[in-house]
FIFIGU-71955 format. One line per field, with one value per atom (N, C-alpha, C): x, z, y; atom name; residue in three letters. Coordinates in Angstrom, 3 decimals. Layout:
N
x c(X_...)
z c(Z_...)
y c(Y_...)
atomo c(CA_...)
residuo c(Ala_...)
END
This chain:
101
x c(41.776_42.832_43.633_44.894_45.752_45.403_45.536_45.187_45.901_47.186_47.928_47.406_47.041_46.506_45.134_44.324_43.006_43.122_44.054_44.255_44.735_45.642_46.148_45.033_44.198_43.073_42.097_41.815_40.908_41.482_42.786_43.424_43.322_43.555_43.476_42.062_41.056_39.664_39.319_39.777_39.523_40.229_41.492_42.227_41.548_41.054_40.367_39.099_38.340_37.114_37.421_38.465_38.854_39.263_39.953_40.355_39.136_38.170_36.927_36.235_36.176_35.525_36.249_37.585_38.356_38.054_38.019_37.752_36.348_35.385_34.012_33.907_34.713_34.679_35.387_36.236_36.972_36.030_35.639_34.660_35.228_36.524_37.103_37.088_36.697_36.656_35.204_34.936_33.567_33.495_32.426_32.118_30.655_30.389_29.015_28.244_26.930_26.063_26.242_26.478_26.682_27.940_29.008_30.241_29.999_29.285_28.980_28.117_27.098_26.194_26.938_27.829_28.607_29.502_30.125_30.994_30.191_29.025_28.171_27.678_27.235_26.769_27.865_29.083_30.209_30.494_30.463_30.733_29.662_28.399_27.309_27.418_27.754_27.938_29.033_30.132_31.248_30.822_30.170_29.703_28.693_27.791_26.703_27.246_28.322_28.872_29.623_29.827_30.511_29.543_28.249_27.235_26.405_25.879_25.212_23.864_23.172_21.850_21.529_20.510_20.037_19.542_18.896_18.411_19.573_20.653_21.839_22.465_22.488_23.044_22.247_20.931_20.083_20.219_20.351_20.533_21.863_22.899_24.201_24.124_23.448_23.276_22.554_21.527_20.763_21.636_22.457_23.365_24.335_24.711_25.666_24.985_23.663_22.941_22.449_22.476_22.023_20.680_19.638_18.308_17.376_16.684_16.638_17.918_18.066_19.278_19.580_18.563_18.794_19.695_19.678_20.555_22.011_22.273_23.611_24.020_23.111_23.398_23.747_23.004_23.287_24.650_24.959_26.256_27.383_27.217_28.223_28.366_27.264_27.306_28.088_27.841_28.594_30.084_30.418_31.821_32.474_31.773_32.312_32.523_31.548_31.668_32.882_33.045_34.192_35.509_35.548_36.775_37.212_36.287_36.621_36.966_36.205_36.462_37.876_38.255_39.588_40.686_40.439_41.417_41.675_40.607_40.736_41.341_40.922_41.440_42.940_43.367_44.784_45.658_45.067_45.828_45.987_45.287_45.347_46.317_47.028_47.866_46.979_47.291_46.558_47.426_47.069_47.826_47.692_48.690_48.633_47.540_46.775_45.701_46.258_45.532_46.013_45.517_44.278_43.676_43.883_43.854_43.958_45.379_46.349_47.762_48.402)
z c(9.925_9.280_8.348_8.288_7.352_5.932_4.959_3.573_3.052_3.331_2.877_3.515_4.775_5.491_4.936_4.629_4.050_2.714_1.886_0.581_0.742_1.671_1.906_2.408_3.299_3.809_2.684_1.847_0.713_-0.232_-0.520_-1.385_-0.774_0.541_1.218_1.135_1.328_1.245_-0.169_-1.149_-2.545_-2.874_-2.464_-2.714_-2.056_-0.830_-0.130_-0.867_-1.346_-2.083_-3.396_-4.089_-5.335_-5.076_-3.984_-3.638_-3.327_-2.620_-2.341_-3.656_-4.581_-5.860_-6.651_-6.620_-7.289_-6.670_-5.355_-4.658_-4.979_-5.041_-5.363_-6.787_-7.687_-9.080_-9.298_-8.370_-8.479_-8.135_-9.149_-8.935_-8.180_-7.918_-7.165_-5.658_-5.246_-3.829_-3.366_-2.350_-1.855_-0.349_0.092_1.515_1.664_2.530_2.679_3.675_3.515_4.461_5.867_5.978_7.289_7.967_7.218_7.772_8.273_7.486_7.868_9.121_9.143_10.294_11.573_11.486_12.664_13.152_12.220_12.600_13.264_12.716_13.277_14.660_14.806_16.116_17.167_16.791_17.733_18.116_17.148_17.419_18.319_18.063_18.892_20.314_20.465_21.818_22.567_21.867_22.492_22.892_21.976_22.277_23.412_23.364_24.352_25.759_25.879_27.198_27.825_27.065_27.645_28.381_28.243_28.881_29.860_30.908_31.974_31.599_30.606_30.297_28.814_28.374_26.996_26.727_27.714_27.564_27.352_28.110_27.935_26.556_26.114_24.803_23.701_23.781_22.771_22.819_24.010_24.145_23.514_23.710_23.116_21.591_21.073_19.619_19.078_19.781_19.349_19.375_20.432_20.525_19.341_18.870_17.763_16.394_16.381_15.125_14.536_15.333_14.867_15.492_14.982_15.497_14.320_14.285_15.236_15.184_16.132_16.194_14.903_14.083_12.818_11.880_12.016_11.212_11.577_12.848_13.324_12.790_12.848_12.366_10.874_10.081_8.643_8.400_9.171_9.025_9.377_10.482_10.868_9.806_9.220_8.182_6.966_6.560_5.430_5.744_6.940_7.354_7.403_7.978_8.102_6.723_5.828_4.476_3.757_3.841_3.193_3.806_5.126_5.804_5.355_5.388_4.992_3.508_2.702_1.268_0.985_1.631_1.415_1.934_3.050_3.566_2.533_2.029_1.065_-0.247_-0.682_-1.928_-1.815_-0.703_-0.525_-0.410_-0.089_0.036_-1.300_-2.313_-3.627_-4.525_-5.375_-6.355_-7.426_-7.802_-8.855_-9.400_-10.579_-11.222_-10.430_-10.484_-9.813_-10.454_-9.639_-10.193_-10.989_-12.015_-12.847_-12.355_-11.849_-11.363_-12.332_-13.610_-14.620_-14.840_-14.320_-14.482_-15.644)
y c(-69.572_-70.323_-69.429_-69.701_-68.979_-69.403_-68.499_-68.833_-70.087_-70.222_-71.407_-72.673_-72.581_-73.735_-74.107_-73.096_-73.341_-74.050_-73.614_-74.248_-75.684_-75.906_-77.256_-78.168_-77.654_-78.432_-78.760_-77.784_-78.005_-79.060_-78.982_-79.986_-81.379_-81.466_-82.768_-83.344_-82.495_-82.957_-83.410_-82.673_-83.046_-84.357_-84.484_-85.723_-86.920_-86.731_-87.811_-88.213_-87.234_-87.531_-88.242_-87.823_-88.493_-89.939_-90.171_-91.530_-92.394_-91.842_-92.572_-92.924_-91.981_-92.240_-93.322_-93.314_-94.364_-95.727_-95.768_-97.031_-97.534_-96.634_-97.027_-97.554_-97.023_-97.455_-98.790_-99.187_-100.451_-101.603_-102.356_-103.425_-104.618_-104.638_-105.753_-105.501_-104.292_-103.942_-103.959_-104.767_-104.919_-104.703_-104.083_-103.926_-104.334_-105.300_-105.774_-104.915_-104.937_-104.229_-104.782_-106.079_-106.714_-106.164_-105.996_-105.427_-104.005_-103.234_-101.857_-101.836_-102.674_-102.735_-103.115_-104.084_-104.496_-103.360_-102.657_-101.541_-100.429_-100.136_-99.078_-99.480_-100.711_-101.181_-101.076_-101.464_-101.388_-99.939_-99.051_-97.633_-97.037_-97.369_-96.846_-97.386_-98.660_-99.221_-98.463_-98.204_-97.475_-96.068_-95.364_-94.005_-94.012_-94.943_-95.027_-95.251_-96.038_-96.341_-95.173_-94.104_-92.941_-92.027_-92.302_-91.459_-92.295_-91.660_-92.418_-93.048_-92.493_-93.041_-92.882_-93.582_-93.460_-92.039_-91.451_-90.082_-89.107_-89.284_-88.438_-88.653_-89.896_-90.220_-89.512_-89.609_-88.963_-87.436_-86.891_-85.442_-85.016_-85.808_-85.502_-85.574_-86.574_-86.668_-85.431_-85.021_-83.847_-82.599_-82.439_-81.288_-81.256_-82.443_-82.527_-82.505_-82.327_-82.202_-83.510_-84.569_-85.876_-86.222_-85.617_-85.882_-86.082_-87.186_-88.288_-89.135_-90.073_-90.898_-91.667_-91.909_-92.628_-91.825_-90.497_-89.649_-89.951_-90.110_-90.455_-91.819_-92.782_-94.134_-94.109_-93.348_-93.259_-92.614_-91.570_-90.904_-91.879_-92.606_-93.598_-94.680_-95.113_-96.147_-95.649_-94.418_-93.853_-93.793_-93.342_-93.261_-94.640_-95.612_-96.970_-97.587_-97.412_-97.981_-97.378_-96.078_-95.441_-95.890_-96.004_-96.407_-97.797_-98.757_-100.126_-100.183_-99.473_-99.429_-98.921_-97.825_-97.263_-98.177_-98.850_-99.809_-100.898_-101.476_-102.577_-102.089_-100.931_-100.380_-100.115_-99.591_-99.257_-100.500_-101.636_-102.887_-103.601_-103.137_-103.762_-103.026_-103.786_-103.096_-102.461_-101.227_-100.550_-99.429_-98.979_-97.906_-96.624_-95.792_-94.498_-93.659_-92.934_-92.100_-90.941_-90.545_-89.448_-88.097_-88.017_-86.773_-85.621_-85.939_-84.907_-84.408_-85.077_-84.633_-85.334)
atomo c(N_CA_C_N_CA_C_N_CA_C_N_CA_C_N_CA_C_N_CA_C_N_CA_C_N_CA_C_N_CA_C_N_CA_C_N_CA_C_N_CA_C_N_CA_C_N_CA_C_N_CA_C_N_CA_C_N_CA_C_N_CA_C_N_CA_C_N_CA_C_N_CA_C_N_CA_C_N_CA_C_N_CA_C_N_CA_C_N_CA_C_N_CA_C_N_CA_C_N_CA_C_N_CA_C_N_CA_C_N_CA_C_N_CA_C_N_CA_C_N_CA_C_N_CA_C_N_CA_C_N_CA_C_N_CA_C_N_CA_C_N_CA_C_N_CA_C_N_CA_C_N_CA_C_N_CA_C_N_CA_C_N_CA_C_N_CA_C_N_CA_C_N_CA_C_N_CA_C_N_CA_C_N_CA_C_N_CA_C_N_CA_C_N_CA_C_N_CA_C_N_CA_C_N_CA_C_N_CA_C_N_CA_C_N_CA_C_N_CA_C_N_CA_C_N_CA_C_N_CA_C_N_CA_C_N_CA_C_N_CA_C_N_CA_C_N_CA_C_N_CA_C_N_CA_C_N_CA_C_N_CA_C_N_CA_C_N_CA_C_N_CA_C_N_CA_C_N_CA_C_N_CA_C_N_CA_C_N_CA_C_N_CA_C_N_CA_C_N_CA_C_N_CA_C_N_CA_C_N_CA_C_N_CA_C_N_CA_C_N_CA_C_N_CA_C_N_CA_C_N_CA_C_N_CA_C_N_CA_C_N_CA_C_N_CA_C_N_CA_C_N_CA_C)
residuo c(Leu_Leu_Leu_Arg_Arg_Arg_Pro_Pro_Pro_Gly_Gly_Gly_Leu_Leu_Leu_Ser_Ser_Ser_Cys_Cys_Cys_Ala_Ala_Ala_Leu_Leu_Leu_Ala_Ala_Ala_Arg_Arg_Arg_Asp_Asp_Asp_Leu_Leu_Leu_Ile_Ile_Ile_Asp_Asp_Asp_Ala_Ala_Ala_Glu_Glu_Glu_Leu_Leu_Leu_Leu_Leu_Leu_Val_Val_Val_Gln_Gln_Gln_Glu_Glu_Glu_Ala_Ala_Ala_Gln_Gln_Gln_Ala_Ala_Ala_Asp_Asp_Asp_Thr_Thr_Thr_Ser_Ser_Ser_Val_Val_Val_His_His_His_Val_Val_Val_Thr_Thr_Thr_Asp_Asp_Asp_Glu_Glu_Glu_Glu_Glu_Glu_Val_Val_Val_Ser_Ser_Ser_Gln_Gln_Gln_Ala_Ala_Ala_Val_Val_Val_Asp_Asp_Asp_Ala_Ala_Ala_Arg_Arg_Arg_Ile_Ile_Ile_Arg_Arg_Arg_Thr_Thr_Thr_Glu_Glu_Glu_Arg_Arg_Arg_His_His_His_Thr_Thr_Thr_Leu_Leu_Leu_Pro_Pro_Pro_Ser_Ser_Ser_Glu_Glu_Glu_Leu_Leu_Leu_Asp_Asp_Asp_Tyr_Tyr_Tyr_Arg_Arg_Arg_Ala_Ala_Ala_Glu_Glu_Glu_Leu_Leu_Leu_Lys_Lys_Lys_Arg_Arg_Arg_Glu_Glu_Glu_Gly_Gly_Gly_Phe_Phe_Phe_Ser_Ser_Ser_Pro_Pro_Pro_Pro_Pro_Pro_Glu_Glu_Glu_Val_Val_Val_His_His_His_Arg_Arg_Arg_Arg_Arg_Arg_Trp_Trp_Trp_Leu_Leu_Leu_Ala_Ala_Ala_Asp_Asp_Asp_Glu_Glu_Glu_Ala_Ala_Ala_Arg_Arg_Arg_Gln_Gln_Gln_Phe_Phe_Phe_Val_Val_Val_Leu_Leu_Leu_Leu_Leu_Leu_Gln_Gln_Gln_Arg_Arg_Arg_Tyr_Tyr_Tyr_Ser_Ser_Ser_Gln_Gln_Gln_Gln_Gln_Gln_Pro_Pro_Pro_His_His_His_Asp_Asp_Asp_Ala_Ala_Ala_Pro_Pro_Pro_Ser_Ser_Ser_His_His_His_Gly_Gly_Gly_Lys_Lys_Lys)
END
């Protein structure tokens, strides 16, 4: 990566993490475990149907570093919770973040 691109990517990742932290601190934004579980189940069904067998699915998870499969489920749950949280947070009116500026 070019140095400027690396810096821009790093800034984007930091900004995304700060936004997640703001959303988590907002007590008016809620995501239930049931919502997360449903999203994860749907994602796993979709992923699973792209491969011919359960054995192939598990092998693919292992190739991607998700072994045992519960590691993948936890990662998906974290992603789903953040996604829904950010969606709901962005739909609410709130003050612009300061981020130390």
